[in-house]
C-alpha positions in Angstrom: -166.2 -91.9 106.6 -166.5 -92.8 110.4 -163.9 -91.9 112.5 -163.0 -94.0 115.4 -160.7 -92.6 118.0 -157.9 -95.0 119.7 -159.3 -94.1 123.0 -162.7 -95.3 122.2 -164.3 -98.3 124.4 -165.8 -101.3 122.9 -169.6 -99.7 123.5 -168.7 -96.7 121.3 -167.2 -99.1 118.7 -170.3 -101.7 118.8 -172.5 -98.6 118.3 -170.6 -97.5 115.0 -171.2 -100.9 113.9 -174.8 -100.6 114.4 -174.9 -97.6 112.4 -173.3 -99.5 109.5 -176.4 -102.1 109.2 -178.7 -99.4 108.8 -176.9 -98.3 105.8 -177.3 -99.4 102.1 -173.2 -99.3 101.6 -171.8 -103.2 102.3 -168.3 -102.4 101.4 -165.7 -100.9 104.1 -162.0 -100.1 103.8 -160.2 -100.1 107.5 -157.1 -97.5 108.1 -155.9 -97.3 111.6 -153.3 -98.9 113.9 -153.2 -102.6 114.6 -154.6 -103.0 118.3 -157.5 -100.8 117.5 -158.3 -102.6 114.2 -157.9 -105.9 115.8 -160.6 -104.8 118.5 -162.9 -103.3 115.6 -162.9 -106.8 113.9 -163.8 -108.6 117.1 -166.7 -106.4 117.7 -167.8 -106.2 113.9 -168.4 -109.9 113.8 -170.3 -109.8 117.2 -172.6 -107.0 115.7 -173.3 -109.2 112.7 -171.3 -107.0 110.0 -169.0 -109.8 109.1 -171.5 -112.1 107.4 -172.1 -112.8 104.1 -172.8 -109.7 101.7 -170.3 -107.4 103.4 -166.7 -106.9 102.0 -163.8 -105.6 104.1 -160.5 -104.4 103.0 -157.3 -103.5 105.2 -154.6 -101.5 104.6 -151.0 -101.9 105.1 -151.4 -100.2 108.6 -153.0 -103.6 109.6 -151.9 -105.9 107.1 -148.2 -105.5 107.4 -148.7 -106.9 111.3 -151.1 -110.0 110.5 -148.3 -112.7 111.8 -148.5 -111.3 115.4 -152.4 -111.8 115.9 -154.3 -114.5 117.9 -156.5 -117.0 116.6 -159.7 -115.5 117.9 -158.9 -112.3 116.0 -158.1 -114.3 113.0 -161.2 -115.9 112.9 -163.2 -112.9 113.2 -161.3 -111.4 110.2 -162.2 -114.4 108.2 -163.2 -113.1 104.5 -161.0 -109.9 104.7 -158.9 -108.6 101.8 -155.9 -107.1 102.5 -153.0 -105.2 100.7 -149.3 -105.0 101.6 -145.8 -104.3 99.9 -144.8 -107.3 98.4 -141.4 -109.4 99.7 -140.1 -111.5 97.2 -138.4 -114.6 98.5 -134.7 -115.0 98.0 -131.8 -116.9 99.7 -130.7 -113.9 101.4 -134.0 -113.4 103.3 -134.5 -116.9 104.2 -130.9 -116.9 105.9 -131.6 -113.4 107.5 -135.1 -114.9 108.9 -133.1 -117.8 110.5 -130.6 -115.6 112.0 -133.2 -113.2 113.5 -135.2 -116.1 115.1 -132.3 -117.6 116.6 -130.9 -114.2 118.3 -134.7 -113.4 119.3 -135.0 -116.9 121.1 -131.5 -116.8 122.7 -131.8 -113.2 123.8 -135.6 -113.3 124.9 -135.7 -114.5 128.2 -139.5 -113.6 128.5 -140.2 -116.5 125.9 -142.2 -114.2 123.5 -140.9 -113.8 119.8 -140.6 -110.4 117.9 -142.1 -111.1 114.3 -139.9 -110.1 111.4 -142.2 -107.4 109.1 -141.4 -105.3 106.0 -140.5 -102.3 108.3 -137.9 -104.6 109.5 -136.6 -105.6 106.4 -136.9 -101.7 104.8 -134.7 -100.6 108.0 -132.2 -103.2 107.3 -131.7 -102.2 103.5 -131.6 -98.6 104.4 -128.4 -99.4 106.5 -127.2 -101.5 103.8 -127.3 -98.6 101.4 -126.0 -96.2 104.0 -123.0 -98.3 104.1 -122.6 -98.9 100.3 -122.8 -95.0 99.8 -120.2 -94.7 102.6 -117.5 -97.0 101.0 -118.3 -95.3 97.7 -117.2 -91.8 99.3 -115.0 -92.4 102.2 -111.4 -93.9 102.1 -110.5 -96.5 104.3 -109.2 -95.4 107.9 -110.5 -91.9 106.9 -110.8 -89.1 109.7 -112.9 -86.6 108.3 -114.6 -85.6 111.2 -114.7 -82.0 112.9 -114.5 -82.1 116.7 -115.0 -78.4 117.0 -118.4 -78.1 115.6 -121.0 -76.7 118.1 -124.6 -77.8 118.4 -127.4 -75.7 119.6 -124.9 -72.9 120.7 -122.8 -75.2 122.9 -119.6 -77.1 122.2 -119.4 -80.9 122.9 -116.0 -82.3 122.3 -117.4 -85.9 122.3 -119.6 -85.1 119.5 -118.2 -85.4 116.0 -120.0 -84.3 112.9 -118.8 -85.6 109.4 -117.6 -83.1 107.0 -118.7 -85.1 103.7 -122.4 -85.0 104.5 -123.6 -83.6 101.0 -121.6 -86.2 99.4 -123.1 -88.9 101.1 -126.8 -87.9 100.5 -125.9 -87.8 97.0 -124.3 -91.1 97.1 -127.4 -92.5 99.0 -129.8 -90.9 96.5 -127.9 -93.0 93.7 -127.4 -96.2 95.6 -129.3 -99.2 93.8 -129.3 -102.9 94.9 -131.4 -105.9 95.6 -132.0 -106.2 99.5 -134.1 -108.3 101.4 -137.2 -106.3 100.7 -136.4 -106.5 97.2 -135.1 -103.9 94.9 -134.0 -100.9 96.9 -134.3 -97.5 95.1 -135.1 -94.0 96.5 -137.4 -91.8 94.3 -137.8 -88.4 95.3 -136.0 -89.7 98.7 -139.0 -92.1 99.2 -138.7 -96.0 99.0 -141.1 -97.6 96.5 -142.1 -100.9 96.3 -142.0 -102.5 93.0 -145.2 -104.4 94.0 -147.8 -104.9 96.4 -149.2 -108.3 97.7 -153.1 -108.8 97.8 -154.0 -111.4 100.0 -157.1 -113.1 101.6 -157.5 -113.9 105.3 -158.8 -117.7 105.4 -158.6 -120.1 108.2 -155.1 -120.1 110.2 -153.2 -118.0 107.6 -153.5 -115.6 104.2 -153.6 -116.7 101.1 -152.1 -114.9 98.3 -154.9 -114.1 95.4 -153.0 -111.5 93.3 -150.6 -108.7 92.9 -150.5 -105.1 92.0 -147.9 -103.5 90.1 -147.4 -100.0 88.9 -146.9 -101.3 85.1 -150.0 -103.7 84.7 -152.4 -103.0 87.5 -153.9 -106.2 89.2 -152.3 -109.3 87.9 -152.9 -113.0 89.3 -149.1 -114.0 88.7 -145.8 -111.6 88.8 -144.0 -114.2 86.6 -146.7 -113.9 83.8 -145.1 -112.4 80.7 -148.3 -112.7 78.3 -150.5 -109.7 80.1 -149.6 -106.3 78.4 -152.8 -104.3 79.2 -153.3 -102.2 82.6 -156.2 -103.8 84.5 -158.1 -103.0 87.6 -160.6 -105.6 87.4 -161.0 -108.3 90.3 -161.2 -110.9 87.6 -157.7 -110.9 87.4 -157.4 -112.4 91.1 -157.8 -115.9 92.4 -161.1 -116.9 94.1 -161.9 -114.9 96.8 -163.5 -116.4 100.1 -165.5 -113.6 101.5 -167.0 -113.2 104.9 -169.7 -115.5 105.7 -167.6 -118.3 103.6 -169.1 -117.1 100.5 -167.6 -117.5 97.2 -170.2 -114.8 95.4 -168.7 -111.6 95.2 -170.8 -108.8 97.3 -172.4 -106.1 95.7 -171.4 -103.8 97.8 -174.5 -102.5 98.7 -177.7 -104.0 100.3 -181.2 -103.1 101.9 -180.9 -101.5 105.0 -181.6 -104.2 108.4 -185.2 -102.9 108.3 -185.9 -105.2 105.4 -187.6 -103.0 102.9 -186.6 -100.1 101.0 -188.3 -96.9 102.6 -189.7 -95.0 99.5 -190.9 -91.4 100.3 -193.7 -90.1 98.1 -195.3 -86.4 98.3 -198.6 -86.0 99.5 -200.0 -82.7 97.7 -203.1 -81.3 96.4 -202.6 -81.0 92.9 -201.2 -82.5 89.8 -202.4 -86.4 91.1 -201.9 -87.4 87.6 -197.9 -87.8 88.8 -198.3 -89.2 92.4 -201.7 -89.6 94.3 -201.0 -90.9 97.9 -204.0 -93.5 99.3 -203.8 -94.0 102.9 -205.6 -97.6 103.7 -208.2 -96.8 106.6 -207.5 -100.2 108.2 -204.0 -100.6 108.3 -203.0 -96.9 107.8 -200.4 -98.0 105.3 -199.5 -95.9 102.6 -200.0 -96.8 98.8 -199.4 -94.3 95.7 -200.8 -94.2 92.4 -199.8 -92.0 89.3 -197.3 -92.0 86.3 -194.2 -91.3 88.3 -195.4 -94.6 90.4 -196.1 -96.4 87.2 -192.5 -95.8 86.2 -191.0 -96.8 89.7 -192.9 -100.1 89.6 -191.4 -100.9 85.9 -188.0 -100.1 86.9 -188.3 -102.9 89.7 -189.1 -105.3 87.4 -186.1 -104.7 84.9 -183.7 -104.3 87.9 -181.3 -107.5 88.3 -182.4 -108.3 91.8 -185.6 -108.3 93.8 -186.5 -105.3 96.3 -189.0 -105.0 99.1 -190.5 -101.5 99.0 -192.7 -99.7 101.5 -194.2 -96.3 100.4 -194.1 -93.3 103.2 -195.6 -90.1 102.6 -194.4 -86.8 103.1 -196.5 -83.8 104.3 -198.9 -85.3 106.5 -200.9 -82.2 107.1 -201.0 -81.5 103.3 -199.5 -78.0 104.2 -199.7 -75.8 101.2 -196.0 -74.4 102.4 -194.3 -77.6 102.1 -191.6 -78.1 99.6 -189.6 -80.8 97.7 -186.3 -79.6 99.0 -187.6 -80.2 102.8 -188.6 -83.9 101.6 -185.2 -84.6 99.9 -183.4 -83.4 103.4 -185.4 -86.5 104.9 -183.0 -88.8 103.1 -181.5 -90.9 104.3 -183.0 -90.3 107.8 -186.6 -91.2 106.9 -186.4 -92.5 103.5 -184.0 -94.7 101.1 -185.0 -92.9 98.3 -187.9 -90.7 97.1 -190.2 -91.4 94.1 -192.4 -88.8 92.4 -192.2 -85.8 90.2 -189.0 -84.4 91.9 -187.1 -82.2 89.4 -183.3 -82.6 88.8 -181.7 -79.3 90.0 -178.0 -78.4 90.5 -178.7 -77.2 94.0 -180.3 -80.4 94.9 -177.7 -82.7 93.9 -175.2 -81.4 96.5 -177.3 -83.2 99.0 -178.8 -86.2 97.2 -178.0 -88.4 93.9 -180.5 -88.6 91.1 -181.2 -91.0 88.6 -181.2 -90.2 85.0 -184.5 -88.4 84.0 -187.7 -90.2 82.9 -189.5 -87.3 81.7 -189.0 -84.7 79.3 -187.0 -81.7 80.7 -187.2 -78.0 80.7 -189.1 -74.9 81.9 -191.9 -73.5 79.5 -194.1 -70.5 79.3 -197.9 -70.7 78.9 -200.1 -67.8 77.9 -203.7 -67.3 76.9 -204.1 -68.2 73.1 -205.6 -64.8 71.8 -205.8 -64.9 67.9 -204.2 -61.7 66.5 -206.6 -59.3 64.8 -204.9 -57.8 61.9 -207.4 -56.5 58.8 -204.4 -56.2 56.6 -202.8 -59.3 57.3 -203.0 -60.5 53.8 -200.5 -57.8 52.7 -198.0 -59.1 54.8 -196.6 -62.2 52.9 -195.2 -59.9 50.1 -193.3 -56.7 50.4 -194.1 -53.4 49.2 -191.6 -53.8 46.2 -193.0 -57.1 45.1 -196.2 -55.9 45.1 -195.4 -52.7 43.2 -193.7 -55.0 40.9 -196.6 -57.0 40.3 -199.0 -54.1 39.6 -196.6 -52.8 37.0 -196.3 -56.2 35.6 -199.9 -56.3 35.0 -200.2 -53.1 33.4 -197.3 -53.9 31.2 -198.5 -57.0 30.1 -202.0 -55.6 29.4 -200.3 -53.3 27.1 -198.3 -55.6 25.3 -201.0 -57.9 24.9 -202.9 -54.7 23.3 -200.1 -54.2 20.8 -200.0 -57.8 19.9 -203.7 -58.0 19.4 -203.9 -54.4 17.7 -202.3 -56.1 14.5 -204.9 -59.0 14.5 -207.9 -56.6 15.1 -207.1 -54.7 12.2 -206.9 -57.6 9.9 -209.8 -59.5 11.1 -213.4 -58.3 10.5 -214.2 -58.6 14.1 -213.5 -55.5 16.2 -211.0 -55.9 19.1 -212.1 -57.0 22.5 -212.3 -53.8 24.5 -211.4 -56.4 28.0 -207.9 -57.1 26.4 -206.3 -54.8 29.0 -207.6 -56.7 31.9 -206.7 -60.3 30.1 -203.6 -60.8 32.5 -205.9 -60.5 35.5 -209.1 -62.3 33.9 -207.3 -65.3 32.5 -206.4 -66.3 36.2 -210.3 -66.3 37.0 -211.5 -67.1 33.3 -208.9 -69.1 31.4 -210.8 -69.3 28.1 -209.1 -70.5 25.2 -210.2 -67.6 22.7 -209.3 -64.7 25.0 -206.4 -63.7 22.3 -206.3 -64.3 18.7 -202.4 -63.7 18.0 -200.1 -66.8 18.2 -197.7 -64.4 20.0 -200.2 -62.8 22.8 -201.1 -66.7 23.3 -197.3 -67.1 23.8 -196.8 -64.2 26.2 -199.8 -65.2 28.4 -198.8 -68.7 28.7 -195.6 -67.3 30.0 -197.4 -64.6 32.3 -199.8 -67.4 33.6 -196.5 -69.6 34.7 -194.9 -66.6 36.7 -198.7 -65.6 38.3 -199.1 -69.4 39.4 -195.6 -69.3 41.2 -196.4 -66.0 42.9 -199.6 -67.3 44.2 -198.3 -70.6 45.6 -195.6 -68.4 47.4 -198.3 -66.3 48.6 -200.2 -69.0 50.1 -197.1 -70.5 51.7 -195.8 -67.6 53.4 -199.3 -66.3 54.5 -199.9 -69.9 56.0 -196.5 -69.6 57.8 -197.0 -65.8 59.1 -200.3 -67.1 60.6 -198.8 -69.8 62.3 -195.9 -67.7 64.0 -198.3 -65.2 64.9 -200.0 -67.8 67.1 -196.4 -68.6 68.8 -195.4 -65.0 69.2 -195.7 -63.6 72.6 -193.9 -60.4 73.9 -193.1 -61.1 77.9 -193.8 -57.6 80.1 -192.2 -57.1 83.5 -195.6 -55.9 84.7 -197.1 -59.5 84.4 -197.9 -61.5 87.1 -196.4 -65.1 86.7 -197.7 -68.3 88.1 -195.7 -71.3 89.3 -196.3 -74.4 91.2 -196.2 -74.5 95.1 -193.4 -76.6 96.9 -191.4 -76.8 93.9 -187.9 -74.8 92.9 -189.9 -72.7 90.4 -190.0 -69.6 92.6 -186.2 -69.7 93.3 -185.3 -70.5 89.5 -187.7 -67.7 88.6 -186.1 -64.9 90.6 -182.4 -66.0 90.6 -182.2 -67.0 86.6 -185.0 -65.0 84.9 -184.9 -62.0 87.4 -188.6 -61.9 87.9 -189.5 -60.0 91.0 -190.8 -62.3 93.7 -193.6 -59.8 94.4 -195.1 -61.0 90.6 -195.2 -64.4 91.5 -198.3 -66.3 92.4 -198.3 -70.0 93.5 -200.6 -72.5 92.6 -201.2 -76.3 93.3 -202.9 -77.8 90.0 -203.9 -77.0 86.7 -207.3 -76.3 87.6 -205.8 -73.3 90.1 -204.0 -72.2 87.1 -206.9 -72.0 84.8 -208.9 -70.2 87.1 -206.1 -67.7 87.6 -205.6 -67.2 83.7 -209.5 -66.7 83.5 -209.4 -63.8 86.0 -206.4 -62.0 84.6 -204.0 -59.9 86.8 -206.4 -57.1 87.2 -208.5 -59.0 89.4 -206.3 -61.1 91.2 -205.0 -63.6 88.8 -202.0 -64.3 86.5 -201.0 -63.2 82.9 -198.7 -66.2 82.3 -197.5 -69.5 83.7 -193.8 -70.7 84.1 -193.5 -74.4 85.0 -191.9 -77.5 84.0 -192.8 -78.9 80.4 -194.9 -82.2 82.0 -197.0 -79.9 84.0 -197.6 -77.4 81.0 -198.4 -80.1 78.3 -200.8 -81.5 80.8 -202.6 -78.2 81.2 -202.6 -77.7 77.6 -204.1 -81.5 77.2 -207.0 -80.6 79.6 -207.9 -77.0 78.2 -206.9 -77.7 74.4 -207.3 -74.5 72.5 -207.5 -71.8 75.5 -203.7 -71.7 76.1 -200.5 -72.0 74.1 -196.8 -72.7 74.8 -194.5 -69.5 73.6 -191.3 -68.6 73.9 -187.9 -70.3 74.4 -187.6 -73.6 76.8 -185.2 -73.0 79.8 -183.3 -76.2 80.4 -183.6 -78.2 83.8 -183.0 -81.8 84.4 -186.3 -83.3 84.2 -188.1 -85.5 87.0 -186.2 -88.3 88.5 -185.9 -90.4 91.7 -183.6 -89.2 94.9 -181.1 -91.3 96.6 -178.6 -90.8 99.4 -175.1 -89.5 98.2 -173.0 -92.4 97.1 -176.1 -95.1 96.9 -175.5 -97.7 94.3 -179.1 -98.0 93.5 -179.0 -94.7 91.8 -176.9 -96.2 88.7 -179.2 -99.5 88.8 -182.2 -97.7 88.7 -180.8 -95.5 86.0 -180.1 -98.2 83.7 -183.7 -99.4 84.4 -185.5 -96.1 83.5 -183.5 -96.0 80.3 -184.9 -99.5 79.5 -188.5 -98.5 80.5 -188.5 -94.8 78.5 -186.9 -96.1 75.5 -189.3 -98.9 75.3 -193.3 -99.1 74.1 -194.7 -98.9 77.7 -194.0 -95.0 78.4 -196.7 -94.0 75.7 -199.1 -96.8 77.6 -198.1 -95.0 80.8 -198.9 -91.3 79.5 -202.1 -92.3 77.9 -203.3 -94.0 81.1 -202.4 -91.1 83.5 -202.7 -88.0 81.3 -205.6 -89.1 79.1 -205.5 -90.1 75.5 -204.7 -86.8 74.0 -201.6 -86.5 75.8 -198.3 -86.5 73.7 -194.8 -86.5 74.7 -193.8 -84.6 71.3 -191.7 -81.4 71.1 -193.9 -78.0 71.4 -194.6 -76.7 67.8 -192.8 -73.4 69.2 -189.6 -75.3 69.2 -189.3 -76.4 65.8 -191.2 -73.2 63.6 -188.8 -70.4 63.1 -190.3 -66.9 64.4 -188.2 -65.3 62.1 -190.7 -65.4 58.9 -190.5 -62.4 56.6 -192.2 -61.1 53.8 -191.0 -62.1 50.3 -189.3 -59.3 48.3 -188.8 -58.5 44.8 -185.2 -59.9 45.0 -186.7 -63.2 45.7 -188.7 -63.4 42.3 -185.8 -61.3 40.0 -185.1 -64.3 38.0 -188.5 -65.0 37.0 -189.2 -61.3 36.3 -186.4 -61.4 34.0 -187.2 -64.5 32.0 -190.9 -63.1 31.8 -190.0 -60.0 30.7 -187.5 -61.5 28.0 -190.3 -63.9 26.8 -192.6 -60.6 26.3 -190.0 -58.4 24.5 -189.1 -61.3 22.4 -192.7 -61.6 21.3 -193.0 -58.0 20.9 -189.9 -58.1 18.5 -191.2 -60.8 16.4 -194.9 -59.3 16.2 -194.2 -55.3 15.8 -190.8 -54.8 14.0 -189.9 -55.3 10.1 -186.8 -57.7 11.0 -188.9 -59.6 13.5 -192.0 -59.8 11.2 -189.6 -61.1 8.4 -188.2 -63.5 10.3 -191.1 -64.9 11.6 -192.2 -65.1 7.8 -189.1 -66.9 7.2 -189.8 -69.2 9.9 -193.3 -69.8 8.8 -192.3 -70.5 5.4 -189.6 -72.8 6.4 -192.0 -74.9 8.3 -194.5 -74.8 5.5 -192.2 -76.3 2.9 -191.3 -78.9 5.6 -195.1 -79.7 5.8 -195.2 -79.4 2.0 -192.7 -81.9 1.5 -194.0 -84.6 3.9 -197.5 -84.7 3.0 -196.4 -85.0 -0.6 -194.3 -87.9 0.2 -197.3 -89.3 2.0 -199.7 -88.8 -0.8 -197.3 -90.3 -3.5 -196.6 -93.5 -1.4 -200.4 -94.0 -0.7 -201.4 -93.7 -4.3 -198.7 -96.2 -5.4 -200.1 -98.7 -2.9 -203.5 -98.3 -4.2 -202.4 -98.7 -7.8 -200.9 -102.0 -6.6 -197.2 -100.8 -7.2 -194.4 -101.5 -4.2 -192.4 -98.4 -3.3 -188.9 -98.8 -4.2 -186.5 -99.5 -1.4 -184.9 -96.1 -1.5 -188.3 -94.6 -1.2 -188.2 -93.1 -4.7 -191.7 -92.2 -6.2 -192.4 -94.3 -9.3 -193.1 -92.9 -12.5 -196.6 -93.5 -12.7 -197.3 -90.7 -10.1 -198.0 -87.3 -11.4 -195.9 -84.9 -9.5 -198.0 -81.7 -10.7 -201.4 -83.1 -9.9 -200.0 -84.4 -6.2 -198.6 -80.8 -5.6 -201.8 -79.4 -6.9 -203.9 -81.3 -4.6 -201.7 -80.4 -1.6 -201.6 -76.7 -2.2 -205.3 -76.9 -2.4 -205.7 -78.7 0.9 -203.1 -76.2 2.4 -204.9 -72.9 1.3 -208.3 -74.6 2.2 -207.4 -75.2 5.9 -205.3 -71.9 6.2 -202.0 -72.6 7.1 -200.7 -69.1 6.9 -198.7 -68.3 10.4 -200.9 -71.1 12.2 -199.8 -74.9 12.9 -201.1 -77.3 10.7 -203.1 -80.2 11.5 -200.8 -82.7 9.7 -202.8 -86.1 10.5 -206.2 -84.3 9.4 -204.4 -83.0 6.1 -203.1 -86.6 5.7 -206.6 -88.1 5.8 -207.8 -85.6 3.0 -205.0 -86.0 0.9 -205.6 -89.9 1.2 -209.2 -89.7 0.3 -208.4 -87.5 -2.9 -205.9 -89.8 -4.2 -208.6 -92.5 -3.8 -211.0 -90.7 -5.9 -208.3 -89.8 -8.9 -207.4 -93.6 -9.0 
């Protein structure tokens, strides 16, 4: 906002107009008294700020008095948009204007005329409203006046004061009628116009281009009834002729009169991967390269309008005590915008506007990648109760197998193998088929293997997670010396937000200096950890690979962005262009080009892996132990108890009978086919088959293959039975 006193001379106003030319803003609103406003527009046209690309709007302080200006001033205001209260045409208004003009001409001997404006009409309507209110509350020929009322402590008999003042105020507030200026109604004792006229100064007069109402917003015509939605768009207006006889709506901003955009870039020692300043030795012109510059150049190609720019470097002497804050304070005096690895930070947003970030946001902690030394780390995946349960389960399983195999050892000519106690463990390393003889032992051993494999897989997965988390854990100490980047906001961030003592902070300019300081350690004048923004830290990790690691939480910041003067419309245009660039395929190309092929913009591993990995407990596998325990007890019951053995024998006999009957039918059908007879439709065996012979042969085969309590090989038995049938035939 520019304030111009009423007493300003033409030289002062011209100086202010020239200042407007150096700014990006090209849209101005004028609110001042008419005489000063007329002078301003005459000088503005002379200064060249009433040309194409500019937009001017005047308020009712000037627009109401447009009828009284001379042709020279009107010509200098061509293209201006104005807004003023709307006076709807009516017969009463036309009649009053005719009487007013006639009286002015008759009574004005100087030959000048007094133009009638909305203020005069409001005054006329106010007197009319007062008369209407008096007629309502005061009887005709009433003399309700108090002549003895004193005023300012003195008595004046010639001054009479009405005794019905409160009633008059009440009647005036409720008075409504259609006056010369439109509908007259007082709301909170204020006259509120029903509509405002939007006009365009063009030629020797004004042209109405639209209206504004409280109900519908901007409308082209008050008589339109189809429009219902509230609008603030200029598309609702008629065509506007802008300054410079242009019909193209101005953008509201433009490149300053210098002809190019002054782009400030930092000239610093380190992290030239982002911005590197190059001075031409012949022309002394500034050029720049790097990741931030690539983003800037890419956005220029996306913008819907061309921009001429010129780089100007900051920190000519390359002083180590420079800061980004000092550079940003040079906007807009030296720079129209700043391009570089400039962090978006809340305190800076008070004096500059930022674009959206084009880099990752956040501050991270980097420390040395020291591998943990723990000779008992292999025990950590399982808690003590689960280890104890596994040991007890192995012992009990060995005892159970000893019991199950004892009966087979006593019934067999071969003595029982002495390593049967170790079979629950040995079977994991040497899974032999003949390690056990009893079917129930084999059944229990299979169940044990199922549980053991689940435990082993869980152990392996948990150990891997523990080893990974151990690489990410880091306990920060208040005694650590911390490195941060010189010139950045990190020192203030660490002291105010993380409450790290300033005496523990040491500034460095590049990744190489960080590496040297970390290699020395705090005892030798170095540092123990580094706090800096994520793009810098990823560049350090990419350069020195496995020597460092990113640990701890990520602290939120705004990322890197471009800086502009407050209120600059360029910020919105560049923000949209940056979104197009960062969401496209070129970002990876820019990163690989400036940071190397190993650089990755993916989130650090520490943000995706939980650091709360704990040991597995017995409760986690309680269901598995219950299942295996139940299976083992069932095997012992069937093998070692009379009831279990009896049940097992009956089950085996049932299976034996089923197999016996099946083999009998197959044998009979095969013999019938060999003899040349077709089997009956209902699978009834023919009379030629001698049932006794078949059963005798089947029994011999069953006894021969040892079907007692073992699973029979049905296919082999059928083949043998078939061969016997051929011999008998």
